[in-house]
Backbone as ProteinMPNN parsed JSONL, in Angstrom:
{"seq_chain_A": "MNRHSVRLFALIVMALAALGAHVRAVASPLAEPEASRVREVIVAQLSALAVDDADKAFETATPEVRAAIGSSNRFLAMVRGVYPMVYRPASVSFHKPQEEDGSVLQLVEIKDTDDKSWLALFALERQPDSSWRISGCVVAENHWQSI", "coords_chain_A": {"N_chain_A": [[0.878, -1.221, -0.158], [0.795, 2.115, -1.049], [1.822, 5.539, 0.015], [-0.267, 7.47, -0.268], [-2.5, 6.031, -0.582], [-2.527, 4.855, 2.033], [-2.854, 7.097, 3.602], [-5.891, 7.739, 2.524], [-7.029, 5.571, 3.198], [-6.964, 5.775, 6.012], [-8.279, 8.226, 6.334], [-10.663, 7.313, 5.726], [-11.158, 5.214, 7.58], [-11.187, 6.826, 10.071], [-13.435, 8.488, 9.492], [-15.609, 6.216, 9.367], [-15.31, 5.286, 11.886], [-15.858, 7.721, 13.425], [-18.463, 8.272, 12.537], [-19.703, 5.779, 13.186], [-19.166, 6.108, 16.127], [-21.001, 8.577, 16.644], [-23.497, 7.588, 15.448], [-24.274, 5.649, 17.468], [-24.329, 7.131, 19.608], [-26.405, 8.83, 19.036], [-28.463, 7.299, 17.622], [-31.059, 4.724, 17.36], [-31.523, 1.292, 17.647], [-33.012, -0.618, 15.072], [-36.508, -1.651, 14.768], [-37.092, -4.879, 14.205], [-38.975, -5.903, 12.25], [-38.598, -3.641, 10.351], [-35.875, -3.683, 9.972], [-35.639, -5.855, 8.386], [-37.076, -5.149, 6.308], [-35.306, -3.265, 5.636], [-32.405, -4.838, 5.04], [-33.85, -5.963, 2.855], [-33.86, -4.396, 0.553], [-31.455, -3.849, 0.361], [-30.506, -6.514, -0.644], [-31.981, -6.878, -2.651], [-30.8, -4.857, -4.33], [-28.285, -5.98, -4.646], [-28.594, -8.43, -5.712], [-29.865, -7.608, -8.137], [-27.632, -6.408, -9.148], [-25.956, -8.696, -9.544], [-27.14, -9.953, -11.742], [-26.623, -8.112, -13.397], [-28.967, -6.272, -13.869], [-29.521, -3.38, -14.814], [-31.707, -1.65, -14.315], [-33.224, -2.713, -12.239], [-31.566, -2.793, -10.148], [-31.271, 0.006, -9.759], [-33.587, 0.917, -9.142], [-33.402, 0.719, -6.488], [-32.292, 2.709, -5.22], [-32.627, 6.088, -3.824], [-34.773, 8.769, -5.232], [-33.112, 11.188, -5.282], [-30.587, 10.259, -5.596], [-30.856, 8.737, -8.11], [-31.419, 10.753, -9.65], [-29.317, 12.281, -9.824], [-27.408, 10.771, -10.759], [-28.563, 10.12, -13.188], [-28.959, 7.87, -15.111], [-29.709, 4.377, -15.205], [-27.848, 2.602, -16.554], [-25.618, 4.212, -16.415], [-25.532, 4.128, -13.306], [-25.165, 1.205, -13.22], [-22.271, 1.125, -14.319], [-20.962, 2.819, -12.742], [-21.119, 1.728, -10.168], [-19.761, -1.072, -11.115], [-17.413, 0.04, -11.725], [-16.324, 1.366, -9.466], [-17.12, -0.004, -7.239], [-16.363, -2.92, -7.067], [-16.409, -4.814, -5.121], [-19.143, -4.717, -4.131], [-20.478, -4.944, -6.163], [-19.946, -7.555, -7.285], [-20.072, -9.475, -4.859], [-18.767, -12.025, -2.952], [-19.584, -13.11, -0.628], [-21.794, -11.942, 1.732], [-22.507, -10.071, 5.124], [-24.836, -9.151, 7.262], [-25.118, -6.341, 9.964], [-26.437, -5.231, 12.643], [-29.025, -2.563, 11.88], [-29.012, 0.797, 12.399], [-31.256, 3.286, 13.266], [-32.03, 6.977, 12.782], [-34.092, 9.708, 12.95], [-35.562, 9.278, 10.669], [-33.873, 8.231, 8.891], [-31.592, 5.528, 7.993], [-28.35, 3.488, 8.806], [-26.966, 0.939, 7.667], [-24.624, -1.63, 8.447], [-22.573, -3.359, 6.55], [-20.762, -6.359, 5.875], [-18.522, -7.722, 3.749], [-17.456, -10.305, 1.595], [-15.178, -10.619, -1.126], [-14.58, -11.895, -4.223], [-12.048, -12.61, -4.264], [-11.498, -13.415, -1.615], [-11.255, -11.253, 0.054], [-11.841, -9.056, 2.564], [-14.649, -6.769, 3.174], [-15.939, -3.686, 4.553], [-19.061, -2.323, 4.509], [-20.964, 0.46, 4.338], [-24.026, 1.52, 4.181], [-26.485, 3.902, 3.38], [-29.374, 4.614, 4.158], [-32.774, 5.906, 3.319], [-35.913, 6.774, 4.512], [-38.975, 6.631, 2.404], [-41.954, 8.694, 1.12], [-43.852, 6.561, 0.578], [-43.308, 4.691, 2.852], [-41.313, 2.817, 2.239], [-37.92, 1.915, 1.984], [-35.058, 3.295, 0.758], [-31.579, 3.257, -0.967], [-29.46, 5.785, -0.058], [-26.873, 6.159, -0.261], [-23.484, 4.874, -0.056], [-20.489, 3.773, 1.616], [-17.138, 2.02, 1.351], [-14.783, 0.348, 2.786], [-11.798, -1.372, 3.401], [-11.732, -4.004, 5.558], [-9.514, -4.435, 7.538], [-9.647, -5.343, 10.295], [-10.607, -8.188, 10.558], [-9.26, -10.306, 10.731], [-7.853, -9.92, 13.131]], "CA_chain_A": [[0.199, 0.089, -0.051], [1.511, 3.461, -1.347], [1.613, 6.434, 1.013], [-1.361, 7.953, -0.693], [-3.422, 5.052, -0.165], [-2.78, 4.578, 3.454], [-3.827, 8.37, 4.169], [-6.848, 7.707, 2.223], [-7.877, 4.574, 4.093], [-7.024, 6.089, 7.343], [-9.525, 8.938, 6.752], [-12.061, 6.756, 5.487], [-11.328, 4.57, 8.656], [-11.511, 7.6, 11.094], [-14.721, 8.89, 9.267], [-16.293, 5.382, 9.65], [-15.247, 5.663, 13.329], [-16.77, 9.107, 13.849], [-20.009, 8.167, 12.228], [-20.188, 4.753, 14.069], [-19.84, 6.905, 17.362], [-22.429, 9.293, 16.435], [-24.716, 6.49, 15.352], [-23.92, 4.865, 18.717], [-24.777, 8.292, 20.622], [-28.166, 9.355, 19.059], [-29.455, 6.452, 16.936], [-31.395, 3.697, 18.174], [-31.818, -0.066, 16.921], [-34.442, -0.697, 14.195], [-37.108, -2.873, 15.114], [-36.786, -6.301, 13.149], [-39.481, -5.909, 10.875], [-38.145, -2.594, 9.816], [-34.85, -4.034, 9.678], [-35.649, -6.832, 7.423], [-37.356, -4.617, 4.92], [-33.701, -2.681, 4.923], [-31.968, -5.73, 4.435], [-34.48, -6.755, 1.743], [-33.428, -3.404, -0.245], [-30.069, -3.998, -0.079], [-30.4, -7.591, -1.246], [-32.479, -6.704, -4.117], [-29.466, -4.417, -5.211], [-27.096, -6.922, -4.888], [-29.138, -9.468, -6.519], [-30.022, -6.978, -9.528], [-26.244, -6.314, -9.944], [-25.332, -10.06, -9.831], [-27.204, -10.329, -12.891], [-26.429, -7.071, -14.437], [-29.89, -5.88, -14.123], [-29.451, -2.178, -14.28], [-33.036, -0.896, -14.054], [-33.591, -3.18, -10.7], [-30.559, -2.106, -9.157], [-31.131, 1.307, -10.009], [-34.882, 1.312, -8.307], [-33.316, 0.815, -5.065], [-31.551, 4.198, -4.832], [-33.453, 7.026, -3.586], [-35.062, 9.597, -6.325], [-32.035, 12.024, -5.239], [-29.494, 9.618, -6.149], [-31.057, 8.494, -9.33], [-31.505, 12.318, -10.624], [-27.776, 12.699, -9.779], [-26.495, 9.712, -11.667], [-29.141, 10.21, -14.527], [-29.564, 6.746, -15.755], [-29.671, 2.955, -14.616], [-26.652, 2.249, -17.012], [-24.462, 4.712, -15.704], [-25.237, 3.588, -12.09], [-24.498, 0.141, -13.136], [-21.106, 1.177, -14.893], [-20.395, 3.162, -11.612], [-20.986, 0.481, -9.207], [-18.706, -2.242, -11.204], [-16.137, 0.74, -11.551], [-15.916, 1.862, -8.181], [-17.42, -0.741, -5.963], [-16.185, -4.363, -7.469], [-16.905, -5.893, -4.221], [-20.415, -4.51, -4.027], [-21.151, -5.603, -7.801], [-20.093, -9.176, -7.288], [-19.736, -10.108, -3.772], [-18.789, -13.695, -2.583], [-20.593, -13.384, 0.68], [-22.256, -10.749, 2.643], [-23.046, -10.402, 6.413], [-25.492, -8.076, 8.096], [-25.281, -6.12, 11.316], [-27.992, -4.689, 13.034], [-29.094, -1.48, 11.439], [-29.41, 1.829, 13.393], [-31.918, 4.549, 12.746], [-32.299, 8.116, 13.358], [-34.801, 10.597, 11.895], [-36.159, 8.458, 9.39], [-32.558, 7.411, 8.033], [-30.993, 3.955, 8.66], [-27.283, 3.081, 8.497], [-26.794, -0.489, 7.791], [-23.284, -1.923, 7.947], [-22.639, -4.817, 5.775], [-19.542, -7.106, 6.031], [-18.447, -8.184, 2.38], [-16.266, -10.896, 1.169], [-15.022, -10.413, -2.479], [-14.243, -13.132, -5.034], [-10.468, -12.937, -3.896], [-11.718, -13.661, -0.132], [-10.573, -9.956, 0.719], [-12.975, -8.705, 3.585], [-14.661, -5.337, 3.262], [-17.076, -3.017, 5.319], [-19.869, -1.629, 3.557], [-21.97, 1.314, 5.22], [-25.153, 1.908, 3.51], [-27.103, 4.627, 4.137], [-30.929, 4.426, 3.481], [-33.981, 6.726, 3.611], [-37.637, 6.376, 4.358], [-39.777, 7.108, 1.297], [-43.121, 8.746, 1.507], [-44.817, 5.57, 0.654], [-42.719, 4.135, 3.734], [-40.333, 2.329, 1.62], [-36.603, 2.434, 1.922], [-34.238, 3.372, -0.75], [-30.563, 3.65, -0.777], [-29.091, 7.088, -0.252], [-25.242, 6.263, -0.349], [-22.491, 3.65, 0.482], [-18.884, 3.989, 1.627], [-16.517, 0.986, 1.536], [-13.259, 0.331, 3.269], [-10.853, -2.477, 3.439], [-11.81, -4.799, 6.875], [-8.337, -5.027, 8.013], [-9.607, -5.948, 11.633], [-11.377, -9.27, 10.387], [-8.238, -11.356, 11.08], [-7.407, -9.789, 14.589]], "C_chain_A": [[0.821, 1.162, -0.062], [1.001, 4.189, 0.015], [-0.005, 7.172, 1.131], [-2.659, 6.92, -0.325], [-3.674, 4.583, 1.717], [-3.375, 5.966, 3.935], [-5.183, 8.038, 4.01], [-7.598, 6.554, 3.307], [-7.769, 5.071, 5.677], [-8.3, 7.324, 7.428], [-10.688, 8.061, 6.473], [-12.175, 5.77, 6.907], [-11.977, 5.556, 9.927], [-13.083, 8.198, 10.794], [-15.96, 7.925, 9.516], [-16.298, 5.304, 11.271], [-16.045, 6.676, 14.162], [-17.855, 8.976, 13.711], [-20.633, 6.915, 13.035], [-20.388, 5.522, 15.474], [-21.029, 7.827, 17.507], [-23.759, 8.42, 16.163], [-25.061, 6.218, 16.963], [-24.813, 5.835, 19.675], [-26.413, 8.9, 20.546], [-28.738, 8.423, 18.154], [-29.659, 5.249, 17.97], [-31.519, 2.259, 17.124], [-32.971, 0.33, 16.277], [-34.949, -1.84, 14.544], [-36.984, -3.9, 14.134], [-37.707, -6.337, 12.199], [-38.908, -5.017, 9.899], [-36.431, -2.945, 9.214], [-34.608, -5.008, 8.519], [-35.838, -5.983, 6.446], [-35.945, -3.643, 4.46], [-33.096, -3.477, 4.432], [-32.533, -6.2, 3.032], [-34.202, -5.505, 0.56], [-32.166, -3.452, -0.545], [-29.382, -5.456, -0.86], [-30.977, -7.811, -2.387], [-31.551, -5.843, -4.82], [-28.749, -5.119, -5.457], [-27.596, -8.005, -5.815], [-29.23, -8.984, -7.962], [-28.415, -6.836, -10.23], [-25.753, -7.737, -10.298], [-25.687, -10.542, -11.093], [-27.254, -9.071, -14.083], [-27.878, -6.156, -14.889], [-30.218, -4.374, -13.687], [-30.741, -1.466, -13.754], [-33.399, -1.566, -12.892], [-32.762, -2.547, -10.069], [-30.74, -0.443, -8.981], [-32.496, 1.958, -9.261], [-34.56, 1.367, -7.061], [-32.803, 1.884, -4.41], [-32.798, 5.289, -4.688], [-33.772, 8.061, -4.71], [-33.974, 10.4, -6.346], [-30.967, 11.411, -6.048], [-29.832, 9.254, -7.717], [-31.169, 9.955, -10.283], [-30.35, 12.498, -10.723], [-26.94, 12.103, -10.808], [-27.102, 9.685, -13.1], [-29.668, 8.835, -15.031], [-29.11, 5.254, -15.059], [-28.478, 2.566, -15.285], [-25.596, 2.863, -16.416], [-24.529, 4.354, -14.419], [-24.653, 2.497, -12.179], [-22.809, 0.183, -13.552], [-20.341, 1.81, -13.584], [-20.037, 2.24, -10.458], [-19.919, -0.62, -9.531], [-17.395, -1.376, -11.28], [-15.553, 0.968, -10.288], [-16.339, 1.056, -7.025], [-17.487, -2.18, -6.476], [-16.94, -4.869, -6.318], [-18.45, -5.794, -3.889], [-21.211, -4.956, -5.671], [-21.153, -6.829, -7.773], [-19.561, -9.784, -5.687], [-19.658, -11.514, -3.623], [-19.648, -14.072, -1.649], [-21.014, -12.218, 1.038], [-23.061, -11.067, 4.156], [-23.601, -9.139, 7.05], [-25.265, -7.571, 9.371], [-26.405, -5.322, 11.531], [-27.914, -3.145, 12.583], [-29.431, -0.552, 12.538], [-30.302, 3.183, 12.829], [-31.983, 5.82, 13.409], [-32.941, 8.91, 12.282], [-35.171, 10.214, 10.636], [-34.861, 7.978, 8.076], [-32.015, 6.236, 8.888], [-29.534, 3.927, 8.115], [-27.112, 1.716, 8.68], [-25.229, -0.978, 7.451], [-23.366, -3.57, 7.53], [-21.171, -5.234, 5.817], [-19.356, -7.933, 4.338], [-17.228, -8.903, 2.012], [-16.283, -10.782, -0.279], [-14.661, -11.845, -3.035], [-12.919, -13.568, -4.759], [-10.36, -13.191, -2.414], [-10.914, -12.343, 0.444], [-12.063, -9.528, 1.64], [-12.95, -7.035, 3.546], [-15.898, -4.869, 4.118], [-17.675, -1.997, 4.527], [-20.805, -0.817, 4.35], [-22.793, 1.562, 4.226], [-25.882, 2.819, 4.354], [-28.775, 4.83, 3.284], [-31.942, 5.55, 4.069], [-35.371, 6.162, 3.365], [-38.086, 7.275, 3.254], [-41.227, 7.711, 1.866], [-44.314, 7.43, 1.661], [-44.262, 4.66, 1.923], [-41.926, 2.864, 3.453], [-38.897, 2.752, 2.11], [-35.896, 2.173, 0.903], [-32.659, 3.937, -0.291], [-30.14, 4.859, -1.131], [-27.573, 7.206, -0.672], [-24.492, 5.018, 0.229], [-21.381, 4.013, 0.387], [-18.662, 2.505, 2.137], [-15.173, 0.904, 1.903], [-13.034, -1.058, 3.628], [-11.383, -2.723, 4.999], [-10.479, -5.174, 7.268], [-8.517, -5.744, 9.503], [-10.16, -7.512, 11.446], [-10.508, -10.52, 11.01], [-7.649, -11.053, 12.526], [-8.179, -10.872, 15.477]], "O_chain_A": [[1.527, 1.37, 0.925], [0.178, 3.772, 0.829], [-0.693, 7.366, 2.134], [-3.687, 7.318, 0.222], [-4.651, 4.165, 2.339], [-4.373, 5.936, 4.655], [-5.864, 7.969, 5.033], [-8.559, 6.785, 4.041], [-8.601, 4.644, 6.477], [-9.109, 7.37, 8.354], [-11.704, 8.23, 7.146], [-13.319, 5.575, 7.319], [-12.953, 5.236, 10.605], [-13.863, 8.356, 11.732], [-17.073, 8.37, 9.793], [-17.388, 5.263, 11.84], [-16.667, 6.519, 15.212], [-18.586, 9.444, 14.584], [-21.783, 6.93, 13.474], [-21.51, 5.613, 15.971], [-21.867, 7.762, 18.406], [-24.861, 8.643, 16.663], [-26.092, 6.621, 17.5], [-25.77, 5.451, 20.349], [-27.232, 9.243, 21.399], [-29.83, 8.858, 17.787], [-28.965, 4.867, 18.913], [-31.593, 2.369, 15.9], [-33.755, 1.221, 16.606], [-34.308, -2.883, 14.674], [-36.694, -3.467, 13.019], [-37.324, -6.838, 11.141], [-38.695, -5.404, 8.75], [-35.955, -2.475, 8.181], [-33.596, -4.995, 7.819], [-34.939, -5.883, 5.611], [-35.613, -3.368, 3.307], [-32.933, -3.279, 3.228], [-31.811, -6.734, 2.19], [-34.442, -5.945, -0.565], [-31.748, -3.119, -1.654], [-28.293, -5.571, -1.421], [-30.66, -8.739, -3.13], [-31.463, -6.073, -6.026], [-28.335, -5.099, -6.616], [-26.837, -8.399, -6.701], [-28.817, -9.669, -8.897], [-28.081, -7.063, -11.393], [-25.149, -7.893, -11.359], [-24.969, -11.35, -11.681], [-27.734, -9.08, -15.217], [-27.956, -5.505, -15.931], [-30.868, -4.042, -12.696], [-30.682, -0.737, -12.764], [-34.143, -0.812, -12.265], [-33.165, -1.64, -9.34], [-30.279, 0.164, -8.014], [-32.57, 3.124, -8.874], [-35.305, 2.021, -6.331], [-32.841, 2.012, -3.186], [-33.79, 5.252, -5.415], [-32.717, 8.283, -5.303], [-33.575, 10.536, -7.502], [-30.5, 11.958, -7.047], [-28.959, 9.539, -8.537], [-30.981, 10.012, -11.498], [-30.028, 12.957, -11.819], [-26.076, 12.629, -11.51], [-26.434, 9.335, -14.074], [-30.854, 8.761, -15.352], [-28.079, 5.212, -14.387], [-27.765, 2.008, -14.451], [-24.686, 2.204, -15.913], [-23.378, 4.143, -14.037], [-23.654, 2.346, -11.475], [-22.099, -0.716, -13.1], [-19.208, 1.401, -13.331], [-18.928, 2.065, -9.952], [-19.241, -1.112, -8.628], [-16.335, -1.912, -10.956], [-14.356, 0.768, -10.077], [-15.966, 1.373, -5.895], [-18.579, -2.739, -6.375], [-18.063, -5.338, -6.501], [-18.99, -6.779, -3.387], [-22.388, -5.187, -5.951], [-22.157, -7.433, -8.151], [-18.602, -10.552, -5.614], [-20.505, -12.208, -4.184], [-20.355, -15.078, -1.689], [-20.417, -11.293, 0.488], [-23.908, -11.937, 4.361], [-22.871, -8.187, 7.328], [-25.175, -8.504, 10.168], [-27.162, -4.847, 10.685], [-26.905, -2.492, 12.85], [-30.049, -0.957, 13.523], [-29.845, 3.954, 11.985], [-31.994, 5.8, 14.64], [-32.608, 8.918, 11.097], [-35.039, 10.915, 9.632], [-34.945, 7.584, 6.913], [-32.021, 6.085, 10.11], [-29.407, 4.331, 6.959], [-27.103, 1.272, 9.828], [-24.702, -0.744, 6.364], [-23.953, -4.548, 7.994], [-20.355, -4.312, 5.788], [-20.229, -8.712, 3.957], [-16.12, -8.367, 2.054], [-17.4, -10.838, -0.793], [-14.485, -12.808, -2.288], [-12.589, -14.737, -4.957], [-9.235, -13.197, -1.913], [-9.994, -12.493, 1.25], [-13.197, -9.766, 1.224], [-12.017, -6.252, 3.726], [-16.803, -5.671, 4.348], [-17.101, -1.052, 3.987], [-21.515, -1.468, 5.116], [-22.218, 1.885, 3.187], [-25.996, 2.746, 5.577], [-29.064, 5.113, 2.121], [-31.827, 5.981, 5.216], [-35.831, 5.439, 2.482], [-37.701, 8.438, 3.134], [-41.654, 7.29, 2.941], [-45.246, 7.31, 2.455], [-44.964, 3.653, 2.011], [-41.859, 1.958, 4.283], [-38.734, 3.868, 2.603], [-35.948, 1.157, 0.21], [-32.502, 4.835, 0.536], [-30.291, 5.227, -2.296], [-27.121, 8.161, -1.304], [-25.078, 4.246, 0.988], [-20.978, 4.551, -0.644], [-19.385, 1.86, 2.896], [-14.377, 1.501, 1.178], [-13.903, -1.804, 4.078], [-11.475, -1.72, 5.706], [-10.295, -6.389, 7.337], [-7.702, -6.582, 9.888], [-10.078, -8.11, 12.519], [-10.98, -11.475, 11.626], [-6.982, -11.935, 13.068], [-7.968, -10.941, 16.688]]}, "name": "protein", "num_of_chains": 1, "seq": "MNRHSVRLFALIVMALAALGAHVRAVASPLAEPEASRVREVIVAQLSALAVDDADKAFETATPEVRAAIGSSNRFLAMVRGVYPMVYRPASVSFHKPQEEDGSVLQLVEIKDTDDKSWLALFALERQPDSSWRISGCVVAENHWQSI"}
């Protein structure tokens, strides 16, 4: 890992740690029926990505994300290029989501096809129809999995 990569990783880890501390301080666990609905949205996106169904994957994003990206094909290309571990995970493991003011943070441990471990933090927002949609995702390598 070069010096730039180490700095970038350190910043991501600090951001995730700060966000995690903030979430624990002000957020509350999500009731199981809602937690299940949150997981279903992420699983739906991962399943759509697994078969290159750009339209179905794009549907799981918030209207704001869809407007910012512009099209399902651009969304698929972005995920494929920037988040290959999300695009084709070998396995996923969900932690308990946390809710605050209609938003949810869902931590997902991902193993890629090279057996490398990643932490993906998905942000979801409740929509006017009470459904959940993904508003963002940050991913960092999971250096602690073997500790």
